[in-house]
KEKE-3310 file (N, C-alpha, C; in steps of 0.2 Angstrom, whole numbers, plus 5000, padded with zeros to 4 digits):
npx = (5379:5373:5360:5354:5356:5349:5336:5335:5336:5325:5314:5316:5314:5300:5295:5293:5295:5309:5309:5315:5314:5316:5328:5322:5309:5292:5285:5272:5269:5263:5261:5263:5273:5285:5284:5288:5278:5272:5265:5273:5266:5265:5261:5261:5256:5251:5260:5256:5262:5272:5266:5262:5267:5271:5264:5265:5262:5260:5256:5243:5230:5215:5217:5218:5206:5208:5212:5225:5232:5242:5258:5267:5284:5301:5308:5321:5321:5316:5326:5329:5316:5310:5320:5317:5308:5316:5321:5310:5307:5309:5299:5286:5272:5257:5260:5262:5267:5270:5278:5287:5300:5307:5299:5292:5279:5275:5266:5256:5243:5230:5220:5225:5230:5219:5213:5219:5229:5227)
npy = (5348:5357:5370:5369:5355:5350:5354:5347:5334:5333:5334:5323:5313:5315:5312:5322:5334:5343:5360:5374:5391:5406:5419:5433:5430:5432:5428:5423:5427:5423:5433:5427:5418:5421:5419:5408:5398:5382:5369:5372:5377:5375:5380:5378:5387:5389:5401:5417:5430:5441:5438:5429:5413:5404:5401:5403:5399:5398:5387:5380:5383:5389:5394:5411:5423:5436:5451:5456:5445:5438:5444:5450:5446:5445:5430:5429:5434:5425:5417:5425:5427:5413:5401:5387:5384:5384:5372:5366:5374:5371:5362:5359:5368:5364:5357:5353:5356:5351:5355:5353:5355:5344:5333:5330:5332:5329:5332:5330:5341:5341:5350:5363:5366:5367:5379:5392:5406:5423)
npz = (5526:5513:5510:5498:5495:5506:5503:5491:5495:5504:5495:5487:5496:5499:5486:5477:5464:5462:5465:5466:5473:5464:5468:5477:5476:5482:5498:5509:5526:5542:5556:5568:5566:5570:5584:5590:5592:5589:5580:5564:5549:5531:5514:5497:5483:5466:5458:5453:5441:5450:5461:5477:5482:5492:5508:5526:5542:5560:5575:5584:5582:5573:5556:5553:5546:5545:5537:5538:5543:5536:5530:5516:5511:5505:5500:5505:5517:5526:5533:5544:5549:5550:5550:5550:5540:5528:5522:5515:5505:5491:5487:5476:5469:5476:5486:5504:5521:5538:5553:5568:5570:5574:5570:5555:5542:5526:5511:5496:5490:5481:5480:5482:5470:5463:5467:5463:5469:5468)
capx = (5374:5370:5353:5352:5356:5344:5330:5334:5335:5318:5310:5317:5311:5293:5293:5291:5299:5313:5306:5317:5312:5320:5329:5318:5302:5289:5281:5267:5271:5259:5265:5264:5278:5291:5283:5290:5273:5273:5269:5273:5263:5267:5258:5264:5251:5254:5262:5255:5268:5272:5262:5265:5266:5271:5261:5268:5259:5262:5252:5238:5223:5212:5220:5214:5204:5209:5215:5232:5235:5248:5262:5272:5291:5305:5311:5328:5320:5314:5331:5328:5309:5309:5324:5315:5305:5320:5322:5304:5305:5309:5293:5283:5265:5252:5263:5261:5271:5269:5284:5289:5307:5309:5295:5288:5274:5275:5261:5253:5236:5227:5215:5229:5231:5212:5212:5225:5229:5227)
capy = (5348:5364:5371:5366:5348:5348:5354:5341:5328:5333:5333:5316:5309:5316:5310:5328:5337:5349:5366:5380:5397:5411:5424:5439:5428:5434:5423:5426:5424:5425:5437:5423:5414:5423:5419:5402:5394:5376:5367:5377:5375:5379:5377:5382:5388:5391:5408:5422:5434:5446:5436:5425:5406:5400:5404:5400:5401:5393:5387:5374:5386:5389:5399:5417:5426:5443:5453:5457:5440:5437:5449:5448:5447:5442:5424:5430:5436:5419:5415:5429:5425:5407:5397:5380:5382:5384:5365:5365:5379:5368:5358:5362:5370:5359:5353:5356:5353:5353:5353:5356:5355:5337:5328:5333:5328:5332:5329:5334:5342:5343:5356:5369:5368:5369:5385:5397:5412:5428)
capz = (5521:5511:5510:5492:5496:5511:5499:5486:5499:5506:5489:5485:5501:5498:5480:5474:5459:5465:5462:5470:5472:5462:5472:5476:5476:5488:5502:5514:5533:5547:5561:5573:5564:5574:5591:5593:5592:5585:5574:5558:5543:5525:5508:5491:5478:5459:5459:5447:5440:5455:5467:5482:5481:5499:5514:5532:5549:5566:5581:5584:5581:5566:5552:5554:5540:5546:5531:5540:5546:5533:5527:5511:5512:5501:5503:5508:5524:5530:5537:5550:5552:5552:5546:5550:5534:5522:5518:5512:5500:5484:5486:5470:5470:5477:5492:5510:5526:5545:5556:5574:5570:5575:5566:5550:5538:5519:5507:5491:5491:5474:5481:5482:5463:5460:5470:5463:5472:5463)
cpx = (5372:5363:5350:5351:5351:5337:5329:5333:5327:5313:5310:5313:5303:5291:5291:5297:5303:5312:5308:5314:5317:5322:5324:5310:5299:5285:5276:5268:5266:5263:5267:5270:5285:5290:5285:5284:5274:5266:5269:5270:5265:5263:5260:5258:5255:5255:5260:5261:5267:5269:5266:5263:5266:5268:5263:5264:5261:5256:5246:5231:5221:5216:5215:5212:5205:5214:5223:5235:5242:5252:5266:5279:5295:5308:5317:5327:5318:5320:5331:5321:5308:5313:5322:5311:5309:5321:5316:5303:5305:5304:5289:5276:5261:5255:5262:5266:5268:5275:5284:5296:5311:5306:5292:5283:5274:5270:5258:5246:5233:5223:5219:5230:5224:5210:5217:5224:5230:5231)
cpy = (5355:5364:5368:5359:5346:5349:5349:5335:5327:5331:5326:5311:5309:5313:5316:5330:5343:5355:5372:5386:5402:5416:5430:5437:5431:5428:5427:5423:5427:5429:5433:5418:5415:5422:5413:5396:5388:5372:5373:5374:5379:5376:5382:5381:5390:5399:5412:5427:5440:5444:5432:5418:5403:5404:5400:5403:5396:5393:5381:5377:5386:5395:5405:5419:5433:5445:5454:5451:5438:5444:5446:5450:5443:5435:5424:5432:5430:5416:5419:5427:5418:5402:5389:5379:5382:5377:5364:5369:5377:5364:5362:5364:5364:5355:5357:5353:5355:5350:5356:5356:5349:5332:5332:5329:5332:5329:5333:5335:5345:5350:5363:5371:5369:5376:5390:5403:5418:5434)
cpz = (5519:5511:5504:5492:5501:5507:5494:5490:5501:5500:5487:5490:5501:5491:5476:5469:5463:5461:5466:5468:5469:5467:5471:5476:5483:5491:5507:5521:5538:5553:5567:5572:5568:5582:5594:5594:5587:5585:5569:5552:5537:5519:5502:5485:5471:5460:5452:5447:5446:5461:5472:5481:5488:5504:5520:5538:5554:5571:5579:5582:5574:5562:5551:5547:5540:5540:5532:5543:5543:5530:5522:5512:5507:5504:5507:5515:5529:5534:5544:5553:5554:5548:5546:5544:5528:5519:5514:5506:5493:5483:5481:5473:5471:5483:5498:5515:5533:5548:5563:5575:5572:5571:5561:5546:5531:5515:5502:5492:5484:5475:5481:5475:5460:5463:5469:5466:5467:5466)
residu = (MET:THR:LEU:ASN:GLU:ALA:GLN:GLN:SER:LEU:CYS:GLN:ARG:ALA:GLY:ALA:GLU:PHE:SER:PRO:LEU:PRO:ALA:GLY:THR:ARG:VAL:ALA:VAL:ALA:ARG:ASN:LEU:ARG:SER:GLY:ASP:MET:PRO:ILE:TYR:GLY:VAL:ARG:TYR:VAL:THR:GLN:PRO:GLY:GLY:VAL:GLY:TRP:PHE:PHE:TRP:ALA:GLY:GLU:GLY:GLU:LEU:SER:THR:ASP:VAL:ASP:PHE:PHE:GLN:ALA:LEU:HIS:VAL:GLU:HIS:LEU:GLU:GLU:TRP:CYS:PRO:LEU:VAL:LEU:PRO:TYR:LEU:ALA:LEU:PRO:PRO:GLY:TRP:ARG:PHE:LEU:THR:ASP:GLY:GLU:VAL:ASP:ASP:VAL:TRP:PHE:ASP:GLN:ALA:THR:LEU:ASP:ARG:PRO:ILE:SER)
# end
């Protein structure tokens, strides 16, 4: 199955519109995403021009409020940083996921649309 097919399948299973990211889109990743910590979380906000829509982090702890907790990178670098998130990338803004690589949970969260990221 290709990545595009996997993304389409996941969106269909979740009942979400297929909303792939354009090449060169920036995402925000927590530095702990490469550590192997599980589970992995992701949330997609409405993207402002030149902004970041997807945020990814790992681990059981609280989400840090440190200014440097997330770093921006282009979506193409996720294959190196954390290929496990790739099938989720076509979920539209307002969607979240949680996965450990074997089990996942995908859900819509209206609050993410009510709090746009600038």
